[in-house]
N, CA, C and O of each residue as an XYZ file, in Angstrom:
420
protein
N     147.958   -143.950    140.379
C     147.192   -142.657    139.531
C     148.152   -141.378    139.975
O     148.173   -140.933    141.123
N     149.119   -140.746    138.626
C     149.726   -139.625    138.967
C     148.696   -138.367    138.715
O     147.920   -138.307    137.762
N     148.837   -137.347    139.773
C     147.604   -135.999    138.934
C     148.665   -135.512    138.482
O     149.733   -136.027    138.810
N     148.623   -134.200    137.460
C     149.239   -133.130    137.308
C     148.479   -131.558    137.414
O     147.342   -131.300    137.016
N     149.505   -130.546    138.103
C     148.493   -129.422    138.597
C     147.605   -128.934    137.346
O     146.430   -128.627    137.548
N     148.335   -128.839    135.646
C     147.887   -128.394    134.845
C     146.863   -129.493    133.721
O     146.703   -130.705    133.578
N     146.401   -128.366    133.161
C     145.456   -129.267    132.327
C     145.620   -128.604    130.857
O     146.261   -127.553    130.838
N     145.222   -128.989    129.878
C     145.234   -129.057    128.212
C     144.640   -127.443    128.275
O     143.572   -127.339    128.879
N     145.119   -126.398    127.814
C     144.310   -125.637    127.117
C     145.041   -124.506    128.169
O     145.242   -123.371    127.739
N     145.356   -124.797    129.302
C     145.994   -123.703    130.342
C     147.077   -122.839    129.801
O     147.854   -123.242    128.935
N     147.122   -121.670    130.309
C     148.875   -120.777    129.747
C     149.382   -120.789    131.605
O     148.913   -120.472    132.698
N     150.563   -121.349    131.045
C     151.774   -121.404    131.579
C     152.629   -120.132    131.681
O     152.496   -119.024    131.160
N     153.661   -120.703    132.617
C     155.288   -119.775    132.155
C     156.417   -120.740    133.090
O     156.390   -121.225    134.221
N     157.552   -120.725    131.794
C     158.113   -121.553    132.294
C     159.331   -121.455    133.441
O     160.149   -120.546    133.301
N     159.492   -122.553    134.790
C     160.142   -121.967    135.917
C     161.475   -122.103    135.566
O     162.191   -121.151    135.877
N     162.042   -123.124    134.949
C     163.464   -123.630    134.300
C     163.827   -123.828    133.742
O     163.075   -124.652    133.221
N     165.207   -123.721    132.787
C     165.953   -124.532    131.669
C     165.816   -123.457    131.083
O     165.568   -122.449    131.745
N     165.942   -123.400    129.697
C     165.998   -123.274    128.517
C     165.123   -122.141    128.279
O     165.113   -121.050    127.710
N     164.838   -122.440    128.552
C     163.102   -121.517    127.711
C     162.490   -120.717    129.288
O     161.305   -120.395    129.364
N     163.414   -120.483    130.409
C     163.183   -119.989    131.600
C     161.991   -118.419    130.976
O     162.422   -117.601    130.164
N     160.635   -118.333    131.541
C     160.417   -117.076    131.699
C     159.229   -117.044    130.711
O     158.080   -116.642    130.895
N     159.807   -117.568    129.622
C     158.502   -117.631    128.415
C     157.007   -118.658    128.447
O     156.962   -119.827    128.831
N     156.035   -117.957    128.007
C     154.617   -118.052    128.257
C     154.089   -118.417    126.920
O     154.067   -117.769    125.873
N     153.487   -120.123    127.326
C     152.975   -120.818    126.372
C     151.574   -121.699    126.523
O     151.034   -121.750    127.628
N     151.147   -122.214    125.674
C     149.555   -122.840    126.283
C     150.043   -124.021    126.494
O     151.239   -124.258    126.327
N     148.906   -125.199    127.014
C     149.855   -126.191    127.095
C     149.026   -127.218    125.881
O     147.799   -127.320    125.897
N     149.672   -127.755    125.116
C     149.189   -128.994    124.292
C     148.927   -130.172    124.537
O     147.974   -130.653    123.925
N     149.326   -130.633    125.053
C     149.076   -132.058    125.458
C     149.698   -132.701    126.894
O     150.899   -132.507    127.080
N     148.808   -133.594    128.108
C     149.326   -133.214    129.441
C     149.496   -134.946    129.823
O     148.486   -135.648    129.818
N     150.765   -135.497    130.126
C     151.022   -136.876    130.226
C     150.958   -137.153    131.756
O     152.080   -137.351    132.222
N     149.973   -137.219    132.641
C     149.787   -137.562    133.914
C     150.835   -138.901    134.138
O     151.821   -138.652    134.831
N     150.732   -140.050    133.706
C     151.367   -140.974    134.094
C     152.801   -141.132    133.765
O     153.310   -142.237    133.949
N     153.560   -140.091    133.268
C     154.993   -139.386    133.225
C     155.126   -138.566    134.095
O     156.152   -138.579    134.775
N     154.098   -137.607    134.317
C     154.636   -136.613    134.976
C     154.791   -135.316    134.084
O     155.051   -134.211    134.562
N     154.606   -135.560    132.762
C     154.823   -134.432    131.592
C     154.172   -133.514    130.953
O     152.945   -133.449    131.024
N     154.851   -132.727    130.283
C     153.675   -131.806    129.454
C     154.415   -131.193    128.409
O     155.616   -130.928    128.464
N     153.246   -130.864    126.949
C     154.269   -130.297    126.077
C     153.318   -129.018    126.067
O     152.091   -129.042    125.970
N     154.296   -127.677    126.211
C     153.601   -126.493    125.587
C     153.904   -125.897    124.431
O     155.078   -125.917    124.062
N     153.336   -125.531    123.981
C     152.803   -124.116    122.479
C     154.252   -123.859    122.297
O     154.683   -123.234    123.266
N     155.450   -124.195    121.126
C     156.277   -123.300    120.927
C     157.361   -123.167    122.253
O     158.309   -122.385    122.175
N     157.222   -123.678    123.003
C     158.643   -124.025    124.308
C     159.285   -125.432    123.718
O     158.986   -126.012    122.674
N     160.131   -125.745    124.586
C     161.503   -126.942    124.094
C     161.509   -127.443    122.993
O     161.168   -128.616    122.845
N     161.930   -126.605    121.883
C     161.540   -127.023    120.452
C     163.092   -128.064    120.002
O     164.283   -127.773    119.890
N     162.503   -129.024    119.881
C     163.546   -130.445    119.153
C     163.471   -130.418    118.057
O     162.424   -130.037    117.534
N     164.584   -130.822    117.286
C     165.007   -130.948    115.983
C     164.342   -132.580    115.472
O     165.014   -133.611    115.514
N     163.713   -132.549    115.266
C     163.179   -134.146    114.726
C     163.666   -135.049    113.324
O     164.148   -134.449    112.363
N     163.584   -135.747    113.318
C     163.847   -136.234    111.513
C     163.090   -137.333    111.234
O     162.979   -138.448    111.745
N     162.442   -136.594    110.022
C     161.087   -137.501    109.412
C     161.264   -138.326    108.769
O     162.467   -138.532    108.929
N     160.848   -139.149    107.964
C     161.393   -139.886    107.192
C     159.801   -139.904    106.414
O     158.716   -140.069    106.972
N     160.106   -139.647    104.765
C     158.494   -139.365    104.169
C     158.295   -140.590    103.756
O     158.997   -141.352    103.092
N     157.015   -140.717    104.335
C     155.344   -141.887    104.665
C     154.848   -142.267    102.956
O     154.680   -143.402    102.509
N     154.729   -141.313    102.406
C     153.731   -141.416    100.671
C     154.814   -141.232     99.663
O     155.856   -140.732    100.086
N     154.752   -141.519     98.526
C     155.742   -141.554     97.390
C     155.037   -140.021     97.582
O     153.944   -139.560     97.913
N     156.317   -139.551     97.178
C     156.051   -138.072     96.829
C     156.057   -137.028     97.940
O     156.199   -135.822     97.742
N     155.944   -137.416     98.735
C     156.172   -136.844    100.499
C     157.305   -136.271    100.958
O     158.036   -137.109    101.485
N     157.851   -134.890    100.967
C     159.273   -134.926    101.252
C     159.704   -135.575    103.120
O     158.982   -135.688    104.111
N     160.876   -135.808    102.943
C     160.946   -136.321    104.605
C     161.967   -134.830    105.104
O     161.891   -133.757    104.506
N     162.855   -135.077    106.272
C     163.767   -133.886    106.153
C     163.804   -133.919    108.144
O     163.517   -134.866    108.876
N     164.229   -132.626    108.499
C     164.705   -132.410    109.547
C     163.193   -130.943    109.805
O     162.965   -129.987    109.064
N     162.383   -131.386    111.247
C     161.534   -130.110    111.043
C     161.771   -129.836    112.892
O     162.446   -130.507    113.672
N     160.967   -128.657    113.146
C     161.086   -128.538    114.307
C     159.668   -129.149    115.247
O     158.633   -128.953    114.611
N     159.505   -129.619    116.181
C     158.515   -129.853    117.421
C     158.698   -129.547    118.638
O     159.845   -129.677    119.065
N     157.770   -129.114    119.443
C     157.758   -129.471    120.683
C     158.158   -130.601    121.833
O     157.805   -131.768    121.660
N     158.594   -130.376    122.520
C     159.482   -131.737    123.306
C     158.441   -131.743    124.735
O     157.642   -130.857    125.038
N     158.713   -132.983    125.467
C     157.893   -132.675    127.005
C     158.499   -132.463    127.789
O     159.604   -132.994    127.898
N     158.076   -131.695    128.563
C     159.074   -131.376    129.577
C     158.126   -131.940    131.180
O     157.070   -132.493    131.489
N     159.100   -131.471    131.689
C     157.975   -132.073    133.382
C     157.324   -130.961    133.750
O     157.657   -129.818    133.438
N     156.299   -131.301    134.481
C     155.034   -130.455    134.891
C     155.522   -129.995    135.673
O     155.148   -128.822    135.680
N     156.415   -130.225    136.676
C     157.141   -129.614    137.581
C     157.744   -127.759    137.508
O     157.649   -126.771    138.236
N     158.388   -128.108    136.125
C     158.750   -126.817    135.480
C     158.139   -125.819    135.158
O     158.677   -124.782    134.770
N     156.869   -126.011    135.284
C     155.784   -124.858    134.907
C     154.958   -124.752    135.829
O     154.578   -125.570    136.667
N     154.602   -123.348    135.580
C     153.317   -122.810    136.701
C     152.481   -122.179    135.970
O     152.873   -121.483    135.034
N     150.950   -122.342    136.332
C     149.920   -121.703    135.884
C     149.799   -120.226    136.011
O     150.035   -119.705    137.101
N     149.414   -119.435    134.877
C     149.612   -117.821    134.502
C     147.682   -117.510    135.043
O     146.663   -117.978    134.535
N     147.854   -116.480    136.320
C     146.015   -116.544    136.302
C     145.858   -115.522    134.971
O     146.692   -114.770    134.467
N     144.096   -115.860    134.507
C     144.012   -115.006    133.864
C     143.806   -113.642    134.604
O     144.509   -112.743    134.142
N     142.781   -113.192    135.933
C     142.864   -112.246    136.002
C     143.950   -111.450    136.640
O     144.168   -110.443    135.966
N     144.628   -111.525    137.579
C     146.384   -110.617    137.478
C     147.696   -110.859    137.031
O     148.747   -110.355    137.428
N     147.407   -112.080    135.750
C     148.702   -112.214    135.002
C     150.144   -112.403    135.594
O     151.293   -112.116    135.256
N     149.511   -113.033    136.654
C     150.781   -113.416    138.021
C     150.890   -115.210    137.327
O     149.963   -115.900    136.904
N     152.809   -115.654    137.460
C     152.265   -116.776    138.088
C     151.851   -117.697    138.867
O     152.912   -117.919    139.449
N     150.933   -118.578    139.435
C     150.684   -118.974    140.425
C     150.742   -120.271    141.144
O     151.442   -121.021    140.464
N     150.384   -120.783    142.052
C     149.638   -122.154    142.389
C     148.264   -121.960    142.085
O     147.576   -121.013    141.702
N     148.002   -123.663    142.497
C     146.769   -124.269    142.162
C     146.034   -124.375    143.713
O     146.526   -124.998    144.654
N     144.720   -123.607    143.754
C     144.094   -124.333    144.988
C     142.784   -124.567    144.662
O     142.235   -123.791    143.880
N     142.186   -125.494    145.121
C     140.664   -125.923    145.122
C     139.692   -125.703    146.093
O     140.109   -125.711    147.251
N     138.029   -125.430    145.853
C     137.308   -124.631    146.283
C     136.115   -125.255    146.259
O     135.597   -125.011    145.169
N     135.630   -125.733    146.721
C     133.842   -126.523    146.440
C     133.440   -125.336    146.721
O     133.762   -124.532    147.596
N     132.615   -125.316    145.781
C     131.407   -124.095    145.524
C     129.829   -124.650    146.691
O     130.036   -125.609    147.435
N     128.836   -124.181    146.714
C     127.765   -123.873    147.286
C     126.842   -125.246    146.751
O     126.086   -125.917    147.454
N     127.110   -125.417    145.474
C     126.384   -126.398    144.489
C     126.954   -127.832    144.675
O     126.341   -128.832    144.301
N     128.143   -127.861    145.265
C     128.852   -129.033    145.700
C     129.437   -129.320    144.003
O     129.215   -130.382    143.421
N     130.099   -128.325    143.466
C     131.312   -128.686    142.182
C     132.676   -128.089    142.789
O     132.761   -126.914    143.147
N     133.422   -128.739    142.848
C     134.645   -128.555    142.961
C     135.587   -128.072    141.716
O     135.649   -128.739    140.683
N     136.372   -126.761    141.916
C     136.767   -126.128    141.254
C     138.599   -125.080    141.488
O     139.146   -124.807    142.557
N     138.884   -124.880    140.643
C     140.617   -124.821    140.715
C     140.569   -123.099    140.607
O     140.101   -122.466    139.660
N     141.042   -122.666    141.558
C     141.333   -121.190    141.799
C     142.888   -120.704    142.076
O     143.784   -121.340    142.629
N     142.914   -119.693    141.650
C     144.564   -118.877    141.986
C     144.381   -118.761    143.790
O     143.495   -118.743    144.644
N     146.041   -118.695    143.648
C     146.245   -118.767    145.151
C     146.385   -117.437    146.217
O     146.443   -117.313    147.441
N     146.410   -116.172    144.600
C     147.205   -115.247    144.920
C     145.705   -114.204    145.255
O     145.498   -113.548    146.276
N     144.726   -114.343    143.919
C     143.913   -113.404    144.091
C     142.415   -113.831    144.435
O     141.456   -113.124    144.745
N     142.538   -115.461    144.255
C     140.882   -116.216    144.342
C     140.039   -116.300    143.106
O     138.910   -116.780    143.208
N     140.444   -115.913    142.043
C     140.000   -116.046    140.833
C     139.498   -117.243    140.602
O     139.790   -117.908    141.595
N     138.854   -117.959    139.787
C     138.256   -119.361    139.500
C     139.213   -119.805    138.243
O     139.272   -118.845    137.474
N     139.833   -120.696    137.850
C     140.805   -120.991    136.670
C     139.696   -121.938    135.644
O     140.084   -122.385    134.564
């Protein structure tokens, strides 16, 4: 089982590629493939057939999947791209923390 450092709903910044430097929210994560889909990032043209009578077909813009290694989480407190650390709290629960400022993610 492969793990990914981001979760659905995280705000991330793109590290490389045509959308380098852009920020967006993670819409979906596929740990098996090691890929993520980020809102308004890596837009691709998709040809859609009309499914029902009277429904139009055509070319639509949709978010494409990208490798999770190309994105990094943005800390909500220090507003910087950061690595994810893990911390075990007193009550025994485990949480993700910012490596730069220590804020819980």
